[in-house]
C-alpha positions in Angstrom: -20.0 -15.8 -46.9 -22.9 -13.1 -46.3 -23.2 -11.6 -42.7 -26.6 -12.4 -41.5 -28.0 -10.4 -38.4 -30.0 -12.6 -36.2 -30.7 -10.4 -33.3 -34.5 -9.3 -34.0 -34.9 -13.0 -35.6 -33.8 -14.8 -32.4 -35.6 -12.8 -30.1 -38.8 -13.9 -31.5 -37.8 -17.5 -31.7 -37.2 -16.9 -28.1 -40.3 -15.4 -27.3 -42.3 -18.5 -29.0 -40.6 -20.9 -27.7 -41.4 -19.6 -24.3 -44.8 -19.6 -25.4 -44.5 -23.4 -26.2 -44.2 -23.9 -22.5 -47.1 -21.7 -21.3 -50.4 -23.1 -21.1 -51.7 -21.0 -23.4 -50.4 -18.9 -26.9 -51.6 -15.3 -27.8 -53.1 -16.1 -30.8 -57.0 -15.9 -29.9 -59.3 -14.3 -27.5 -60.1 -15.7 -25.5 -57.1 -17.6 -25.4 -56.7 -21.0 -27.2 -54.9 -23.8 -25.7 -51.8 -24.2 -27.6 -52.5 -28.3 -28.4 -55.7 -26.8 -29.8 -53.9 -24.1 -31.5 -51.3 -26.2 -33.7 -53.1 -29.9 -33.3 -56.5 -29.8 -35.1 -57.9 -32.7 -37.0 -58.8 -30.7 -40.0 -55.1 -30.0 -40.6 -54.9 -32.2 -43.2 -53.3 -29.9 -45.5 -51.2 -27.3 -43.5 -49.3 -27.7 -40.5 -51.0 -24.6 -38.5 -54.2 -22.7 -39.7 -54.3 -19.2 -40.5 -57.5 -18.7 -38.7 -55.7 -19.8 -35.3 -52.6 -17.5 -35.5 -52.7 -13.8 -35.9 -49.6 -13.1 -37.1 -49.9 -9.0 -37.3 -49.9 -9.2 -33.6 -46.7 -10.0 -33.4 -44.8 -8.3 -36.4 -44.0 -4.9 -36.3 -46.0 -2.4 -39.0 -44.0 -1.7 -42.1 -41.6 1.3 -41.8 -42.7 5.0 -42.1 -42.6 7.1 -45.7 -39.3 8.4 -44.1 -37.4 5.1 -43.4 -39.4 3.6 -46.8 -37.4 6.3 -48.9 -34.1 5.3 -47.4 -34.7 1.9 -48.4 -35.3 3.0 -52.1 -32.3 4.6 -52.0 -30.4 2.0 -50.7 -32.1 -0.5 -53.4 -31.2 2.2 -56.1 -27.5 1.7 -55.2 -28.1 -2.4 -55.8 -29.8 -1.8 -58.9 -26.8 0.3 -59.8 -24.4 -2.2 -59.1 -26.7 -5.5 -60.1 -24.5 -7.9 -62.6 -26.1 -10.0 -65.2 -25.6 -12.8 -63.1 -27.1 -11.4 -60.1 -30.2 -10.9 -62.7 -30.5 -14.5 -63.7 -30.5 -15.4 -60.0 -33.4 -13.1 -59.0 -35.5 -14.8 -62.0 -34.1 -18.4 -61.2 -35.3 -17.9 -57.4 -38.9 -16.9 -58.3 -40.0 -20.6 -57.7 -40.6 -21.2 -54.1 -39.6 -24.8 -53.6 -37.1 -26.8 -51.5 -35.3 -27.6 -54.6 -33.8 -24.3 -54.1 -31.3 -26.0 -51.7 -30.1 -28.2 -54.4 -26.7 -26.2 -55.0 -26.1 -26.7 -51.3 -27.5 -30.4 -51.3 -25.9 -31.9 -54.5 -27.5 -33.2 -57.3 -29.0 -36.1 -55.6 -31.5 -33.5 -54.2 -34.3 -33.8 -56.5 -37.8 -34.4 -56.3 -37.8 -37.9 -57.9 -35.2 -39.3 -54.9 -37.0 -37.4 -51.8 -41.1 -37.9 -52.2 -41.1 -37.8 -48.2 -39.1 -34.8 -47.9 -40.9 -33.0 -51.2 -44.4 -33.5 -49.4 -43.0 -31.8 -45.8 -41.8 -28.8 -47.8 -45.1 -28.8 -49.9 -47.0 -28.6 -46.7 -44.7 -26.2 -45.0 -45.2 -23.8 -48.1 -48.9 -24.5 -47.8 -49.0 -23.5 -44.3 -47.0 -20.4 -44.6 -48.5 -18.6 -47.2 -51.9 -17.7 -45.9 -50.3 -16.5 -42.7 -48.1 -14.4 -44.8 -50.8 -13.0 -46.3 -52.5 -11.5 -43.3 -49.8 -8.7 -42.9 -49.8 -8.3 -47.0 -53.8 -7.6 -46.5 -53.7 -5.8 -43.4 -50.8 -3.2 -44.2 -51.2 -3.1 -48.0 -47.6 -2.3 -48.6 -46.9 -0.4 -52.0 -44.1 -2.6 -53.9 -40.9 -0.8 -54.5 -41.3 -0.1 -58.4 -44.9 1.3 -57.8 -43.4 3.6 -55.0 -40.6 5.0 -57.0 -40.3 4.4 -60.8 -36.7 4.8 -61.0 -36.5 0.9 -59.5 -36.5 -1.4 -62.3 -37.4 -5.0 -61.1 -35.6 -8.0 -62.8 -37.9 -10.3 -61.5 -41.7 -10.8 -61.3 -44.1 -9.8 -58.2 -47.7 -9.5 -57.4 -49.9 -8.5 -54.4 -48.5 -6.1 -51.8 -45.0 -6.2 -50.4 -44.9 -6.7 -46.4 -43.8 -9.1 -45.3 -42.2 -11.1 -48.4 -43.5 -14.1 -49.1 -40.4 -15.7 -50.8 -38.5 -14.8 -47.4 -41.0 -16.6 -45.4 -40.8 -19.9 -47.2 -37.3 -19.7 -47.8 -36.6 -19.2 -44.0 -39.0 -21.6 -42.8 -37.6 -24.5 -45.3 -34.1 -23.4 -44.2 -34.7 -23.8 -40.6 -36.5 -27.2 -41.1 -33.8 -28.5 -43.6 -31.0 -27.2 -41.2 -32.5 -29.4 -38.6 -32.9 -32.3 -40.5 -29.2 -32.0 -42.1 -27.2 -30.4 -39.2 -23.8 -31.2 -41.4 -25.0 -28.2 -43.5 -26.6 -26.1 -41.7 -24.2 -23.2 -42.1 -24.9 -23.6 -46.2 -28.6 -24.1 -45.6 -28.8 -20.9 -44.0 -26.7 -18.7 -46.4 -28.9 -19.9 -49.2 -32.1 -19.0 -47.5 -30.5 -15.8 -46.7 -29.5 -15.0 -50.5 -32.8 -16.4 -51.3 -34.4 -13.5 -49.7 -32.0 -10.9 -50.6 -32.5 -12.0 -54.1 -35.8 -10.2 -53.6 -34.2 -7.0 -52.9 -31.6 -6.9 -55.3 -34.2 -7.7 -57.9 -36.1 -4.6 -56.7 -39.5 -6.2 -55.6 -39.0 -6.1 -52.1 -37.7 -3.3 -49.5 -35.2 -5.0 -47.2 -37.7 -4.5 -44.4 -40.3 -6.9 -46.3 -37.5 -9.7 -46.3 -36.7 -9.2 -42.7 -40.2 -9.6 -41.6 -40.5 -12.7 -43.6 -37.7 -14.1 -41.8 -39.3 -13.3 -38.4 -42.4 -14.9 -39.8 -40.5 -17.9 -40.8 -39.3 -18.4 -37.3 -42.8 -18.1 -35.5 -44.1 -20.7 -37.9 -41.3 -23.0 -37.5 -41.6 -22.5 -33.3 -45.5 -22.9 -33.3 -45.6 -26.0 -35.5 -43.0 -28.0 -33.6 -45.6 -30.2 -31.5 -48.0 -30.7 -34.3 -48.1 -34.6 -34.5 -48.5 -34.6 -38.7 -45.3 -32.5 -38.5 -43.4 -34.7 -36.4 -44.5 -37.7 -38.5 -43.5 -36.4 -41.5 -40.3 -34.8 -40.3 -39.5 -38.2 -39.4 -40.0 -39.8 -42.7 -38.0 -36.9 -44.4 -35.1 -37.4 -41.9 -35.3 -41.2 -42.8 -35.5 -40.5 -46.3 -32.3 -37.8 -46.2 -30.1 -40.1 -44.1 -30.6 -42.9 -46.6 -29.8 -40.9 -49.6 -26.6 -39.2 -48.1 -25.7 -42.2 -45.8 -25.5 -40.3 -42.7 
């Protein structure tokens, strides 16, 4: 079982959980009431609008050149020891979908069986994507293979590197799915963790990109909790999963 370091991500969760109990969230200037931030009537496609939350104010900038070089050297070791099975997994994990958890949830975890759940997690993907792009566009961190040609990626990539979009979605999906299926919580988190790590093994993300993605996922997960649409979709997914797994 992989060992996960939750210290930094845990602090993010704690800070944003506290923010939910304060009258204002520091996502705009002047401050905006938190219910306005997370429950606008035009949010029919997402649970949190990117215009309402500047994630770059809460994420640290990417590491400096010296730290980045250390990351590259560590990635070269991973590349040297990369197995054919790991290569296949980096390719398989290119697709961002809640169905990545099927190996944890079992063969019944399919699109046909779970329309309400698919709707929830598709909307989560659409929510995190433009928020994730904020950091990519601000810092424009160069991808590892473009920074050092000794790195040979085993999977595809596009746009800038920091934070990792794959890690953001995987961890956001993992947080929500673990809450829906607490009896599989540990396995779900392990799979979400591995999904992000495969971007490093595949040579397309620095470890710090993936860690930033996990932190960003935790921020989004906390901020959407009071959104009535999110609450409704979670309730529908929970009922669907309970019926499917007869909990």
